[in-house]
N, C-alpha and C positions, 0 to 999 in steps of 0.2 A: 093457160086456162081455155080449154076447148068447150064448145057447147055440148049438152047432151046428146048422146047418140053418135058422137064422132070420136073415132079413135086413131092413133098414129101407129101405123105398122112399118116396120123397116122394109124397104124394097130391096136394098142391096146391103148385106152384112158383110163387112170386110174384117170381122175378128178372126175368122178362120185363117185368112191370108196372113194376118199380122202374126198369129200364133205359129204358123208354119215358117215364117220368115224368121221369128225369134228361135225356133228349134233349129232351123238351118244354120244361123249365126253361131249357136251354141255348139252344134255338132262340128262346124268348121273350125271353131276355136278349139275344140278338144283335139281334133285330128291334127291341126296345124301345130299345136303345142307338142304333141307327141313326135311328130315328124321334125320339128325343129330340135327337140332334145336330142333325138337320135342322130341326125345329121351333124349337129354342132359337136356332140361328143365324139363321132367318128373323125371330125375333121380337126378339131382343136385339141382332143384328147384331154378336155377339161370338164369335169362335171360342174365345177362351180361357174364357169363361163356359160355353159348351157343353162344353168338354172337362173342366171341373171336374165338371159333373154326371155326364158319361160315365164319369168315374173312380170316382164314388161307387158305381156298379153293382158292378163286380168287387171293390172293396175291402169293401163291405158283404157280399158273399157270402163273402169270404175270412175276414173276422173272424168271421162267423156259424159257419163250419165249423171254425175254430180252437177257439172257444168251445164248440161242440158235442163237439169231440174232447176237451177238457179235462174237461168235465163228464161225459163218458161217454154221451152221447146218440147213437143211431143214426140215420142219414139214411133214414128210413122214410117211407111215403107221407104220413102226417100232417104231419111235419116238413117235407117238401118242399112240400107244399100251403101250409102256413103261410109258408114262405119266399117262395113265389111271390106271396102276398097282400101280405107285408110289403115286397117289392121296390118295389111301387107306392107304398106310403106313404113309403118312404125317399126314393125319386125325388121325390116330391111335395114333401116338406120340403126336400130340396136345391135344387129349382127355386126355391122361394119364398126361400131364403136367398140365392141367387145373383142372383135379380132384385132383391132389397132392396140388395145390395151394390152392383150395377150403378147403381141408381137414385141411391144415396148419392153415389157417384163422380161421376155426372153432375151432381149438385146442387152439388157442391164445385168442380167445374170451372166451372160457371156463376157461383158466387159469386167465383171468383178473377177471371173476366173482367169482372165488374162492378166490382170494386175496382181493377184495373189495367187500364184500356182501353188498347189498342194503337193 
């Protein structure tokens, strides 16, 4: 409640910076997803493995924002910057796990072929 004749005007509006940051994170997510899909398909020759890693990107973002909402954290520049860094770490761990599963499945197939020759 302000006295008559007094108004509050924003001196520094950061909404443009936050919108630009969200747009940058969204663009980086889309470009990263496409790059991960192409590289993993070329290296692992498995569309299914590429899709698993690709699904880790939006699911990790969704779970992060859900937890932030529950805890009461806002999506400010610091949290968006940390999220951008952590996306790389999440994808790295996902790629390692998918590659390990792919390798173990191929080892099992080779073991079955040696036990039961056709």
